[in-house]
C-alpha positions in Angstrom: 0.3 0.1 0.1 1.5 3.2 -1.0 1.2 6.3 1.4 -0.7 8.3 -0.9 -3.6 5.3 -1.1 -3.2 5.4 3.0 -3.9 9.2 3.8 -6.7 9.2 1.3 -8.5 6.3 3.4 -7.7 8.5 6.2 -8.9 11.7 4.6 -11.9 11.6 7.0 -10.0 11.3 10.1 -7.9 13.8 8.8 -10.6 16.5 7.9 -12.1 15.5 11.5 -8.6 16.2 13.3 -8.0 19.5 11.5 -11.8 20.7 12.3 -11.1 19.7 16.2 -7.9 21.5 16.1 -9.4 24.6 14.6 -12.5 24.8 17.2 -10.0 24.4 20.3 -7.4 27.0 18.7 -10.7 29.6 18.3 -11.7 28.9 21.7 -8.3 28.9 23.4 -7.7 32.2 21.7 -11.4 33.7 22.6 -10.7 33.2 26.6 -7.1 34.4 25.9 -5.9 31.9 28.1 -2.4 32.2 27.0 -2.5 36.2 27.5 -1.5 37.0 24.5 1.5 34.6 24.4 0.6 32.9 21.0 4.0 31.3 20.4 3.0 28.9 23.2 -0.5 28.2 21.3 1.1 27.6 18.2 3.9 24.7 19.9 1.0 22.9 21.5 -0.5 23.0 18.1 3.2 21.8 16.8 3.5 18.8 19.5 -0.4 17.7 19.0 0.7 17.5 15.3 3.7 15.5 16.0 1.9 13.1 18.1 -0.7 12.8 15.3 1.7 12.2 13.0 3.7 10.0 14.6 0.2 7.5 15.3 -0.4 7.9 11.5 2.5 6.3 10.4 2.7 3.7 13.0 -0.7 2.8 12.0 0.6 2.8 8.2 3.6 1.0 9.3 1.5 -1.9 11.0 -1.1 -1.5 8.1 1.8 -2.7 5.6 3.3 -5.5 7.3 -0.1 -7.0 8.0 -1.2 -7.0 4.4 2.3 -7.3 2.9 1.9 -10.6 2.2 -1.7 -10.5 0.7 -0.8 -7.6 -1.5 2.2 -9.5 -2.9 0.3 -12.9 -3.3 -2.7 -10.9 -5.2 0.2 -9.4 -7.6 2.2 -12.5 -8.2 -1.2 -14.3 -8.5 -1.1 -17.2 -6.0 -3.0 -19.0 -3.7 -4.1 -16.9 -1.4 -5.4 -19.3 1.1 -2.3 -19.6 3.4 -2.5 -15.6 3.6 -6.1 -15.3 4.6 -7.5 -12.5 6.9 -7.1 -13.7 10.8 -9.9 -11.2 11.8 -8.9 -9.0 14.6 -11.0 -6.2 14.1 -14.9 -5.7 12.8 -14.3 -4.9 9.0 -11.5 -8.0 8.9 -14.3 -10.3 10.2 -16.6 -8.8 7.9 -13.8 -9.4 5.1 -12.8 -12.6 6.0 -16.9 -14.0 5.7 -17.2 -12.4 2.3 -13.9 -14.2 0.8 -14.9 -17.6 2.7 -18.5 -17.2 1.1 -17.4 -16.5 -2.3 -14.6 -19.4 -2.2 -17.8 -21.6 -1.0 -19.8 -20.8 -3.8 -17.0 -20.8 -6.4 -15.9 -24.9 -5.1 -19.8 -25.3 -5.5 -19.7 -24.1 -9.1 -15.9 -25.6 -10.4 -17.7 -29.3 -8.4 -20.9 -28.7 -10.4 -18.8 -27.7 -13.5 -16.4 -30.4 -13.4 -19.2 -33.4 -12.6 -21.0 -31.6 -16.1 -17.9 -32.0 -17.7 -17.5 -35.7 -16.8 -20.8 -36.4 -18.2 -20.4 -35.0 -21.2 -16.9 -36.6 -21.7 -18.3 -40.0 -20.8 -21.4 -39.3 -23.5 -19.2 -38.5 -26.0 -16.5 -41.6 -25.4 -19.8 -44.1 -25.3 -21.3 -42.1 -28.4 -17.9 -42.4 -30.6 -18.0 -46.1 -29.8 -21.0 -46.7 -30.5 -20.9 -44.7 -34.4 -18.0 -46.6 -34.8 -20.2 -49.7 -35.2 -22.2 -48.3 -38.4 -19.0 -46.9 -39.9 -17.7 -50.4 -40.1 -20.9 -51.6 -41.3 -20.9 -49.0 -44.0 -17.4 -50.2 -45.2 -18.7 -54.0 -45.0 -21.8 -52.4 -47.3 -19.3 -51.0 -49.7 -17.4 -54.0 -50.3 -20.6 -55.8 -51.7 -21.7 -52.7 -54.4 -21.3 -53.9 -57.6 -20.7 -50.4 -58.9 -16.6 -50.3 -58.0 -17.0 -46.1 -58.7 -19.7 -46.0 -56.0 -18.0 -48.3 -53.3 -15.2 -46.2 -53.9 -16.7 -42.8 -52.9 -18.6 -44.5 -50.1 -15.4 -45.6 -48.9 -13.6 -42.3 -48.9 -16.8 -40.6 -47.0 -16.6 -43.2 -44.5 -12.7 -42.8 -44.3 -13.7 -38.7 -43.5 -15.9 -39.9 -41.5 -13.7 -42.4 -39.2 -11.2 -39.5 -39.2 -13.6 -36.7 -37.9 -15.1 -39.3 -35.3 -11.5 -39.6 -33.7 -10.7 -35.8 -33.7 -13.9 -35.2 -31.8 -12.6 -37.7 -29.4 -9.4 -36.1 -28.6 -10.7 -32.8 -29.0 -13.4 -33.7 -26.4 -10.6 -35.2 -24.0 -7.7 -32.6 -25.1 -7.6 -31.5 -21.3 -8.6 -34.4 -19.1 -6.4 -36.8 -21.2 -3.1 -35.7 -19.9 -3.9 -36.9 -16.4 -3.4 -40.7 -18.0 -0.3 -39.7 -20.6 2.3 -42.5 -20.0 5.7 -42.0 -21.6 7.3 -44.9 -22.7 10.4 -45.7 -25.6 8.6 -45.8 -29.2 10.3 -46.7 -32.7 9.2 -43.6 -34.9 9.8 -45.8 -38.1 6.5 -48.4 -36.9 4.8 -45.1 -35.1 4.8 -43.3 -38.6 3.7 -46.6 -40.5 0.8 -46.8 -38.4 -0.2 -43.6 -38.9 0.3 -44.0 -42.7 -2.2 -47.5 -42.3 -4.5 -45.3 -40.3 -4.8 -43.0 -43.4 -4.2 -45.3 -46.4 -7.2 -45.3 -48.0 -7.4 -41.5 -48.3 -3.6 -41.3 -49.6 -4.6 -43.9 -52.4 -7.6 -42.5 -53.2 -6.2 -38.9 -53.6 -2.8 -40.5 -54.9 -0.4 -39.4 -52.9 3.1 -40.8 -52.6 4.6 -41.4 -49.1 8.3 -41.3 -48.9 10.0 -42.6 -45.9 13.7 -41.9 -45.0 15.9 -42.7 -41.8 12.9 -43.0 -39.6 14.8 -45.9 -37.4 14.8 -44.0 -34.1 13.7 -44.4 -30.8 12.1 -41.4 -28.8 10.0 -40.8 -25.8 6.5 -39.8 -26.2 2.6 -40.8 -25.6 1.6 -43.2 -28.2 -2.3 -42.5 -28.1 -1.3 -38.6 -28.4 1.3 -38.2 -31.0 -0.7 -40.7 -32.9 -3.6 -38.3 -33.2 -0.9 -35.2 -34.1 0.4 -37.4 -36.9 -2.5 -38.1 -38.7 -3.9 -34.6 -37.9 -1.1 -33.4 -40.1 -1.2 -35.9 -42.5 -4.8 -35.5 -43.1 -3.9 -31.8 -43.7 -1.2 -32.8 -46.5 -4.1 -34.7 -47.6 -6.8 -32.4 -47.6 -4.6 -29.5 -49.2 -2.7 -31.4 -51.8 -2.1 -31.0 -55.7 -3.4 -34.0 -57.9 -0.7 -35.9 -57.4 0.9 -35.1 -54.0 3.7 -36.7 -52.2 4.6 -36.8 -48.2 8.1 -36.8 -47.1 9.0 -38.6 -43.6 12.5 -37.8 -42.9 13.9 -37.6 -39.3 17.4 -36.5 -37.8 19.5 -36.2 -34.7 19.7 -33.1 -33.0 22.0 -32.0 -29.2 19.2 -33.1 -27.0 17.2 -35.7 -29.0 15.3 -36.4 -32.1 13.5 -34.2 -35.1 10.8 -35.7 -37.6 9.9 -33.5 -40.3 7.0 -34.2 -42.4 6.6 -32.2 -45.9 4.2 -32.3 -48.4 4.0 -30.6 -51.6 0.3 -29.2 -51.9 -0.6 -25.7 -52.6 1.2 -24.2 -49.1 0.3 -21.6 -47.1 0.3 -17.9 -47.6 3.0 -16.1 -45.7 0.7 -13.8 -43.9 -0.9 -17.0 -42.7 1.9 -19.2 -41.1 2.4 -17.4 -37.7 -1.6 -18.0 -37.0 -2.0 -21.8 -38.1 -2.3 -22.8 -34.7 -4.4 -20.0 -33.1 -7.8 -21.4 -32.1 -10.6 -21.4 -35.3 -8.2 -19.6 -37.5 -8.9 -21.3 -41.0 -6.8 -18.9 -43.0 -7.4 -18.5 -46.8 -6.9 -22.2 -47.4 -9.4 -23.3 -45.6 -11.9 -20.8 -47.0 -11.5 -21.2 -50.4 -11.8 -25.1 -50.4 -14.3 -27.2 -50.8 -14.1 -28.7 -47.4 -14.1 -26.0 -45.1 -11.8 -25.9 -42.2 -12.4 -25.7 -38.7 -9.7 -24.2 -37.6 -9.3 -26.5 -34.6 -7.4 -29.7 -35.9 -4.0 -28.1 -36.0 -4.5 -25.6 -32.4 -5.8 -29.1 -30.5 -2.3 -30.7 -31.9 -0.4 -27.7 -31.1 -1.9 -28.2 -27.4 -0.9 -32.0 -27.1 2.5 -31.3 -28.2 3.0 -28.1 -25.7 2.2 -30.7 -23.0 3.8 -33.6 -24.1 6.7 -31.5 -23.5 7.5 -31.6 -27.4 7.8 -28.7 -29.7 6.7 -27.8 -33.3 7.5 -25.8 -36.1 6.1 -25.0 -39.6 7.4 -23.6 -42.4 5.9 -23.2 -46.2 5.9 -21.2 -49.0 2.7 -20.8 -51.2 2.5 -23.6 -53.8 5.5 -25.4 -53.5 5.3 -27.1 -49.8 4.2 -27.2 -46.2 7.0 -29.0 -43.7 6.2 -29.5 -40.0 9.2 -30.7 -37.3 8.6 -32.1 -34.7 11.3 -32.0 -31.8 11.3 -35.4 -29.3 13.7 -34.6 -26.5 15.9 -37.1 -24.7 14.3 -38.6 -21.3 16.2 -36.2 -19.2 14.3 -33.4 -20.2 10.6 -35.2 -19.6 11.7 -35.7 -15.8 10.7 -31.6 -15.2 7.1 -32.5 -16.6 
C-alpha cells in the first residue's frame, strides 16, 4: 500500500482532526488563556501535530506489514488461502466472511462444472464407440456393391467420417486426457507407418505418394497423443494436396533428441497465415477457399498436445510449393521436468 493510498483512506480522520484543532484554537484564543503569548499556542499545535503524525506513521507501518503478504500474493497471482485475514477487527471479520462465502460458492460451481464435464466426456466417448459400429458396417456394405466407383466414393466418405470422429474424441478430451499420459520408448519408424496405415485409403484415393527415410529412431512420447498429431498433419496434407501429391517423412539427430520432419508438396500456406495456423479457429485463405471448409481446430488441438507432451512443433511453408512440420522429441532427461 502506498502512502498516498493510505492518506486517502484516512482522509475523513484528517479532516476531523483539522476541525477539532481549529475549534480548540478558536476557543483558547477567545478566552485568551495564554495571555497573548501565542507562541505557546503554536508550540502546542505543533506538538499535537507531531504526536498525530507519529500515530499515523505507526498505523501505516502496521497496516503495510499486516497486508504485505496478501498484496504480494495478489500481484503474483498465487494461492491466497495461506494469507487469509485472521479477523481481529470488525472490518477484517466481514472481509474474511465475504472471502469464505465467495470461495464456498466458487467451489460448488467448480464441482458442478467438473461433474457436467465428466458426464459430457463419458457421453462423447460412448457415442464415438457406438458410431464406429455403423461406420464399420458401411465399409462392409460398400465392399458388396457392384458399382466400383460407388464403393470407392462411399469408402472415401467413411474414411473422412472416421477421421472426424477420432478428432472429436481427442478434442473433447484434450484437457483431461493428460491425466493418464504414459511416456514410453517408441520406434519412430513403426509410429509413422501406423499413422500412414490409418490414413491409407485417403492417401491412395488422392494419389498421394509417401516417402520414408531415416526413421529408425527411438523417441520418448505418448503413443495415443502423438498418433492423433500425426494423423492431423497427414490429413491436412491430403486435404490441401495437389492432383498428385507427395508426403516425405524424415528424421535426424539433434543435440538433445530427434527431430521429425513431415513435408508435403501441396498448395502451401500464405506467408501472412503461417504465424497463425496454430491459433484456435483460424482457417486462413486455404481453409475458406477449399471445397471442404476448415474448422481451424485440428492444428490448435495438435499444438496443445505437443506443448503438454513437452515436445516442440514448428511449421515452414511456401505458397504453391510445400508445407513442412518439424516435431522435436527430446531426450528422456528433459521429461523428468514434466
